[in-house]
N, C-alpha and C positions, 0 to 999 in steps of 0.2 A: 150310739155315736160317741158318748163319753167313754164307754168301755174301750172302744177302738182307739181313741186318742190316748187313753192311759196305757194301752198295750204298746202303741207306737212310742210313747214317751219312755216307758220302762224297757222296751226291747229294741228291735231294729227299727230305726225311724223312717226308712224309705220303703218303696215297693219291694215285694219279695223277689222280683226278677233281678234286682241288683245284688241280692244278698250273697250269692255264691261268689260272684266276681270280687266283691268288696272284701269278703272274709278271706279269700285267697290272697289278696293284696296285703291284708292285715297280718296274715300268717308270715308272709315273706318279710315284711318290715319288722315284725316282732321276734323273729327267730334268732337273729344274731344278738340283739340286746338281751333277750331272755337267757341265752346260753352264757353270755358274759356275766350277767347278774348272778346266775346260779354258780358259776365258777368262783366269783368273789365270795359268795356265801359259804361255799365249800372250803375255800382257803381260810376264811375267818373262823369257821368252826374248828378246823384243824388246829389253828393257832391257839384257840381257847382251850382245846383239849390238851394240847402240849403244856400250856401254862398251868392248867389244873393239875397235871401230873407232876410238874416241877414245884408246885406250891408245897410249902411245909405241911406235912400231914397227908398230902395227896388228895385226890378227889373224894375220898370216902371218910374224911376226918369227921364230918358231921352230916346230919340228914339234909341240911340245906345245900352243902357242897355236892352231895350225891344227886340231889334234884337237878342242880345246874349241869352236872356231868352227863346225866342221862338225857337231858334236853339237848345238849351239844351233840351227843352221839346220835340221837333221833333225827335232828335236823340234818346232820351230815349224811346219814344213811338215806333219808328221803330225798335230799338234794341229789345225791349220787344216783339214786334210782331214776329220778326225774331226767337227769342228763343222759343216762343210758337209754331210756325210752325214747328220748329225742333223737339220739344217734340211730337207734333202731328204725324209727319212722323215716329218718332222712335217707336211709339205705333202701327203704321200700319205694314203691311207686309214689309219685307226688300226690295222687288223690288220698293216699293214706295219711300223709303229713297234713294236708289241708283239712281232713276230716277230724283228726284226733289231737292236733297240737293245741288248739284253743281250749277244748275241754280239759286236757291235761294241765295246761297252764293255769286254768281257773281252779282246778283241784289243788294244785301246788300253792297257789296264792292263798286259798282258804286255810290250808294247813299252816302256812307261814304266819298268817295273822293269828291263828289259834296258838301257835308256838310263842309268839310275842306276848300274847295274853297270859300264858302259863309262866313265862319268865317274869312278867310284871307282878303276878300274884306271889311268886317266890321272892321277889325283891321286897315285898311288904314285910317280910320277916326280919329285915335288916334296915328298914327305912320306910319312906312313904312316896316313892318315886313312880311316876307313870311314863317315864322316858322311853322305855323299850316299847310299850304299847303304842306310844305316840309316833316314834320314828318308823316302826314296822308298818303301822297302818297307813301313814302318809306315803311311805316309800312304795308300798303295794299299790296305792291309788295312782301314783304318778308314773309308775314304770310298767304296769300291767294293763292290757286292754280288756276291760270287763264291760259287759252290757250293764245298763243301769240296774236291772233287777238283780243281777249277780252281785254287784258291788253293794247294793242295799242289803241283800241277804247276808253277805259275808261280814261287812262292817257292823251292821246292826246286831247280828248274832254274837259277834265277839264282844261288843260293848255290853250287851245284856249279860253274857257269861261272866265278864269281868265284874260288873256291878252286883251280880248275885252272890259272888264269892268274896268280894272285898270286905264285907262286914265281918267275915269270919277270920280275918287276919288281925294281928295284934293292934295295928293302928287304924284298922278299918272303921270301927264305930265312930271314933272321934273325927274322922276325915271323910265320912261317907258323902256328905253334901258336896264338898269341893271336888272330890274324886269323880262323883257322878256328873257334875257340871263340866269338868275338864274333859272327861272321856266322851261325853256327848258332843261337845264342841269339836273335838278331834274327829269323831265319827262323822259328824255333819260335814266338816271340811273335807274329809277324805272322800265322802260320797260325791260332793260337787266337783272336786278335782278329777275323780274318776269319770264322772259324767261329762265334764268338759273335754277330757282326754279322748274318751270314746267318740263323742260327737265330732271332734275335730278330725280324728282319724277317718271316720266314715265320710265326713264332708269332703275332705281332701281327695279320698278315693273316688267319691261320687263325681267330683269336679273333673278328675282325670278321665273317668269313663265318658262323661258328657263331651269333653274335649276330643277324645278319641273318636266318638261317634260323629261329632261335627266334622272332624278331619276326614273321616271315612266318607261322609256325605259329600264333602267338598271334592274329594278325589273322584268319587263316582260321578258327580256333576261335571267335573272337568273332563272325565273320559267321555261322557255323553256329549258334551259340547264339542270336544275334539272330533268325535265321530260325526256329529252333525256338520262340523266345518269342513270335513274331508269326504263327505258322502253326498251324492246327488239325490235330492229328495224324491224326484220323480221316478227314477229307475232303481234306486237302491245301490247303484254301483259307486265306486270311488269317483271323486270328481277331479278336475284338473289340478286343484291345489294339492292333492295327495301325491302328485308326481314330485313335489319338492322333497319327499321322504324316500323316493325310490333309491334303494341302496345299490346304485349302478357300479360303483367301484368295487364293493365287496363281491357282488355277483359276477362281475367281470373276472375277478381273480379266481373265483370258484368254478364257474361254468361258462367260459367263452365258447363261441362267439355270441354276441347279442344282436337280436333282430327286432324290428318294430313294424307295426302295421297301422296305417291310418284308414279307418273305415268310415265311409260316407254313404248315407241313404240317398239313393238316386231321386232327383227331382222332388225333394222333400217340401220345398216351398210351394210347388205346384200341388202337392198332396194336401198341404194345409189349406190352401186356397179352395181346393175342390171339396174336401171332406170336413173341414173345420179343425180347430185346434184341439178339441177333445179327442178326436180320432187320431190326430197327430201325436198326442201324448200316449195314447194306447199303442200306437205303432212303435214309438220309442221304447216303451216297456217290453213289447214283444221282441224287438231286436236285442235289447239288453239281456233278456232271458236266453236267447239263442247264444249270445256271446258268453254268458256265464256257463252254459252247458259245454260250449266249445273249449273253455279254459280248464275244465275238469281233467286232471291228470297231466296238465302242462305246467311247467315252471315259468311263471311270469305274472304280469300285472295288466289288468284291463280297466280303463276308466272311461267315463263319458267326458269327452274333451270339450264339448260345448255344442249347442244347437243339435244338429243331426250327425255330428262326428263323434267317433269313438277311437281311442288310441289303445293299442295293445303292444306290450313289450314282452318278448319271449327270450328266455335265457337258454344257453346251450342249444342254439338254433341257427343252423347255417343258412346260406342264401337259398339253396335248393329246398331245404326244409320249410323255410318261411313261405316260399311260393306255394308249396304243397298245402301248408296250413291255411294260407289265404284262400286257396281254391276250395278247401274243405269248408271254411266259414262261409264263403260266398254261396256255395251250393246249399248249405244248411239254412241260410236266410231264405233263399228261393224256395227251398223245400217246405219251410214252415207255412207257406201258402197264405200269408196275410193278404186278403183280396185288395186289388187296386185296378179299377176299370179304365183308368186313363193311360195305361201303358200296354204295349203289345203282349208282354208276358202275363198280364192279368194279376200280378202280385208284386209285393214289395221286393226290390232288389238293392244290392249295395255295390259300390265300387271300392276297391282296396288298393292302397299303395304300400309296397313292402320295401324295407331297406335293411341291410345287414352291415355290420362293421366287424372286421377281423384285424384291426390295427393292433400294434404291440401294446399300446397304452389303453386304459379304459376310455370308452367313448363319452363324450359330453351328451347330456340329454338333449340339449338344443340342436346338436348335429343330427341325432337320430330323428327328432321331430321334423327338422327341415328336410331331410332326405325322404322320409316317409311321405311328407306333404307333397314334395315334388313328384314322387312316384304316383300319388293319388291324382295329381293333375294329369299325368300321362294316362292313367286308367280312364279318366273322364274323356280325355281327348280321343281315346281308342273306341269310345262308344258306350262307356259305362257297363255295369254288371259284369266286371272282369277284374283281374288282378294284374297289376303292373309292378315292375321292380325298378328300384333306383340303380342306375348304372354309373 
């Protein structure tokens, strides 16, 4: 358990399933600052090389100057290579960039810290300053996203390297204690800055993922609630409320004329009284299945309107076509053979009222409903188990 906690503390602090997503986000947020920092370093090293060339005696006047010159050239070359590799990765597929950018940046940061340590050691031959080691180490900690184990390895390694070689510099033996204390404090500070920076990056990305997941869950729940609100629970068909979303204007422009059918199960109250409400529910489900099969291949909408009534809206359907379609549906219901002993037919039947509008303007849903309902009344008046049209 302790080993696992230490692993989490020094490495990725969350569950591994979040690692890829978070590291991809870190790459995207670190890419531009990383390029900008590298360009600044490149420019600064170019300026230092020019100044060295312009200095009296040039960069090779002494061994110390030569050391600085080659350090400038080395950092310039490595930084240029770092930028070229980033450009190469950016031109490849994104997985390439996501996979190699962070390791590449870690390697460059380690080199930069080592370079700062070498400059600091060279400075000891003309003074006793740890300024380059300090600002390079702290800058690397504040600007680069490193996992805790990486920052511990890089910063501690450079601190040890510095303190192992400082005694061999001219002022090293006399200032060993102060240099060791100062460099250790800088290293410790850099580690905690890097740790805070890494944890804050991971935490912010983790919070973003959680918020996105919660938003996705909310959207999914809203979709489910919306479906429930517009779906009849018993039959699985759309309910009356869904007619509010019927795109009548758009469909009228695309495929006129529009026709409607109101379907009513004959003597359904009598059926419920005779066979019970459970049988009535089963009957409604059977009729709904027949209507769904009827709607296959047809442009339109079918809903359970309420009670034993169903409403069907058909697009690009003329008066003759809707009458034919109504007769097809009526026959299909009768053919399904749901048994009913209290009627002469011996099975469930339906009455259908049909209406069509061929007006110049898009019809109002209320008008279609009213016409289909009046036609249904006519069908019942004619003896039921038939199709009647609104005239």
